[in-house]
C-alpha positions in Angstrom: 106.5 65.6 56.0 107.3 67.0 59.3 110.2 66.4 61.8 109.3 67.6 65.3 111.8 67.6 67.6 110.9 67.2 71.3 112.1 66.3 74.9 110.7 65.0 77.9 110.3 66.4 81.4 109.6 65.2 85.1 107.0 62.8 84.9 107.6 61.8 81.6 105.9 64.9 79.7 107.3 64.9 76.0 107.7 68.7 75.6 107.4 69.3 71.8 110.8 71.8 71.6 110.3 72.4 67.3 109.4 71.2 64.3 109.2 72.5 60.1 107.9 70.9 57.1 110.9 69.4 55.1 109.0 69.0 52.1 109.2 72.7 52.0 113.2 72.3 52.2 115.3 69.7 53.3 118.9 70.9 52.7 121.7 70.4 55.1 122.1 73.9 56.2 118.1 74.3 57.0 118.6 70.7 58.7 121.2 72.2 60.7 119.2 75.5 61.4 116.4 74.2 62.6 118.3 72.0 64.6 119.7 74.7 66.3 116.8 76.1 67.1 115.6 72.7 68.7 118.9 72.8 71.0 118.3 76.7 72.0 114.2 75.6 73.0 115.5 72.5 75.3 118.2 74.5 76.8 115.7 77.3 78.0 113.3 74.6 78.9 116.1 72.8 80.9 116.9 76.3 82.7 113.1 76.3 83.4 113.2 72.9 84.8 116.4 73.8 87.0 114.5 76.7 88.6 111.3 75.6 90.6 109.6 78.7 90.4 109.1 78.1 87.1 108.8 74.7 86.6 105.8 74.2 86.8 104.9 76.8 84.1 107.7 75.1 82.0 105.1 71.6 81.8 101.9 73.0 82.2 99.5 71.1 80.1 96.3 72.8 78.5 93.1 71.9 77.7 90.4 73.8 76.4 
């Protein structure tokens, strides 16, 4: 089972912040560590969205 942390960006774009395999261990300390990582990434995303020069790159979609 996986746990995924996400946020939304302008235009209703879903941004995957962080994810991990809960089957590899689901202790409260690991949950807190993984959530903290997602929060750090969320703060970085919001900083990028506030900077017009970085906004487009923050939510760019790449299809191959």
